[in-house]
C-alpha positions as CSV (number, residue, x, y, z in Angstrom):
1,G,73.2,-17.2,-13.7
2,E,69.7,-15.7,-15.2
3,E,67.0,-14.5,-13.3
4,V,64.6,-17.4,-12.4
5,T,60.9,-15.9,-12.6
6,D,58.5,-19.2,-13.2
7,T,59.6,-21.4,-10.7
8,I,57.0,-22.7,-7.8
9,A,58.5,-22.1,-4.5
10,T,57.1,-23.6,-1.2
11,L,57.5,-22.7,2.5
12,S,56.8,-25.7,5.3
13,V,57.4,-24.5,8.9
14,V,57.7,-27.5,11.1
15,K,57.9,-27.7,14.9
16,V,60.8,-29.3,16.3
17,T,60.3,-30.7,19.6
18,P,62.7,-33.6,20.8
19,G,61.1,-37.1,21.8
20,E,57.8,-36.0,20.1
21,K,56.7,-36.3,16.6
22,V,57.1,-33.8,14.1
23,T,53.8,-31.3,14.0
24,L,53.6,-29.4,9.8
25,I,52.5,-25.7,11.2
26,Y,52.3,-24.6,7.8
27,W,52.9,-25.1,4.1
28,G,52.1,-22.6,1.5
29,M,53.6,-21.1,-1.8
30,I,56.3,-18.4,-1.8
31,P,55.1,-16.0,-4.7
32,Y,57.7,-13.8,-6.9
33,K,57.6,-10.4,-6.6
34,A,58.4,-8.6,-10.0
35,K,59.1,-5.2,-8.5
36,S,61.7,-6.6,-6.5
37,G,63.2,-9.4,-8.6
38,Q,62.8,-11.8,-5.7
39,Y,60.8,-14.6,-4.2
40,M,59.7,-13.1,-0.9
41,F,57.2,-14.1,2.0
42,D,56.0,-12.6,4.4
43,Y,55.2,-15.2,7.6
44,D,53.5,-14.1,11.2
45,T,55.4,-15.9,14.0
46,S,53.3,-13.8,16.8
47,G,51.3,-17.0,17.3
48,L,54.0,-19.1,17.4
49,K,54.9,-21.0,21.1
50,P,58.7,-20.0,21.9
51,G,61.0,-23.0,20.7
52,Y,62.7,-24.4,17.5
53,Y,61.0,-24.5,14.2
54,D,62.4,-26.0,10.8
55,L,61.9,-24.0,7.5
56,F,61.9,-25.9,4.1
57,I,62.2,-24.2,1.1
58,G,62.0,-26.0,-2.1
59,T,61.3,-25.3,-5.6
60,D,59.8,-27.4,-7.9
61,D,63.1,-28.7,-9.9
62,G,63.7,-30.7,-6.6
63,Q,66.0,-28.4,-4.3
64,T,65.5,-28.3,-1.0
65,R,66.8,-25.8,1.9
66,Q,66.3,-26.4,5.9
67,Y,66.7,-23.7,8.3
68,R,66.2,-24.0,11.8
69,V,65.2,-20.9,14.0
70,E,64.3,-20.3,17.7
71,I,61.2,-18.4,18.9
72,T,61.5,-16.9,22.2
73,A,58.9,-15.5,24.4
74,P,58.5,-11.5,24.0
């Protein structure tokens, strides 16, 4: 379809720890980059402890995607 340049896109980063409560690490907006024609965001993971994190990417039309990533020790 058509290129969407005016939606509100957000990123939530949640620490996943089995048996413990969920911990929100980050929430923020993902900006649209006109030069590339994409919504892009750089997130520095260097300060995160090793383990699993859920990334939730949402848009203002109610769509949400969840991705689980693992951060490993350097």
